[in-house]
C-alpha positions, 0 to 999 in steps of 0.5 A: 495532470489535469483530469475531469472533476465530475466524479461525484464529490471527488476529483482525481489529482496527483497527491503531494508527498508529505514532508518526512518531518511529520513523522518525527512526532509519532511512530509509524504503525509497523507490525509488532508481531511480525511472523515469517508469513509476512501477514497481519490480521485485519478486519474486513469492515475496517479496510485495513491493509493486510500485507504479504510478501511479493511473489518474485514470480509475477502472475503475468507471463507477458506483463503490460508495457508502460505505454499501453493505454487500457480501460480499468474500473476504479474503486476509490478507497481510504487506503493505499494498495501496493503491488504484492500486498493483499487487502480484504474488502466487504462490498455493499454499495450498489454500484460496486456490487454491480462492478463486482458482478461484471468483474467476476464474469471477466478478468477479476481486476480493478483499480484501487485509488486512494481517496481522502476521507476528509477532502473526498479527493482521489489520487491519480496513481493507483494499483491494480487489485486482482480478486483471488478469493470471493464469497457472494452473500444472499443479499448480494454483498461480497467478501473479497480478498484482493492482491496488488498487481501493477501500478497505473496512472489515470489519464482520462475518465471514460464514465462515472456511472454506475461506477468509475471507469478510466483510461490508464497507463502502466507505471514502472520504476526507472533504472536506478543507475549506479545505486546499490539497491541491495545495500539500500534494501539491507539497511531498510531491513535492519531499521525495520527489525529495530523498529519492530523490536522497540515497538514490542518493548514499548507494548510490553511484548517479548523483544524478539528480533524479527527474522528475515523480513526481506525473504530473498525479495528483490529490492523493488518488491521489497520496497513495496512491502515496506511501504505496505507496512506503514499503516496509519500514514496513507499520504506517505504510502501514496507518496511511496507508491508514486515514486518511479525509482526504487532507490528513491523509495528505499531512501525515503523509507530509510529516512522515515524508519530512522525518524520512527526509530528516534521517536521509539528510542526516546519513548523507551528511555522515558519508560525506563526512567518513569516505569509504569506502576 
C-alpha cells in the first residue's frame, strides 16, 4: 500500500509481522494477577494498555460496512489498540488538544495507529478509539479513557495539520471456513491459564489458576482480547491486529503462547535446581 510519506517524520507503511521464533528467548508480559474483571492497572503517563473483555453487544446498531470510505482523525501512539480493549491517555501536545476539543463536540471517535518510537514509522492498519470518559484540566490537558472499536485500513491522507486526518476503510475478518473456532479458542485459553500460573510461580506469587478467561466471548473478540494481553511485544500485537482471519489469529496466538510456556517451564526448572537464597 503506497501512501504519502509527508507526515512529519513518519510515513504510513504496512508493518511486517515479526517471526514467532523471536519469542523463544523471553516470555510475553501476560498479566500475572488476572482477575475476573479482565482488567490490569496502568499509568496514564506510560501509555500502557489496560485490557477489558470485549462486549458481545457492540455499541453500533448498524456497524459500518467494509467498503465504506470515511475520514478519520489519527493519533499515532507507541501501542496497539484492539477492539474491546481500553486505554488511558494523557493529552498534552497542542495539536492533539485541538483534536480533542473538536472530537468532544462531535462523535468522540479517532483512529489509533501504532507508531514505532525508534523509526518513527506508523502502521497502515489501526483501531478506532471511542472516548468513554474524559477530564479536561485547567491548562487544557485532557485525561481520557478510550475503548477500541472497529479496525480500519488507511487508504489516503487528507491533511497533516494541525493533526492527521485520513481516509480509511473498515477491516473485518473473513469467514474461517471449516475451522472449529471454539476449539481453537479453548486451546488458547488453556495455554493462557498455564502461562499465567507459571508466571505467578516465577514471580513468587500464589499459583492460583486463572478462572474463565474467555467469559463466554465468541472466538473473534476473544482473539482480540488475547492479543491485547501481549504487552511488551507491539510488533507481534500489530501483526495480530492486521490478520483478517480469526482462525489464523488464534493459531498464531497459540504458537506464541506455546513458545512462552516452553520458556517459563525451563525457567521454572532452573529455579527449582538453583533456588534463590
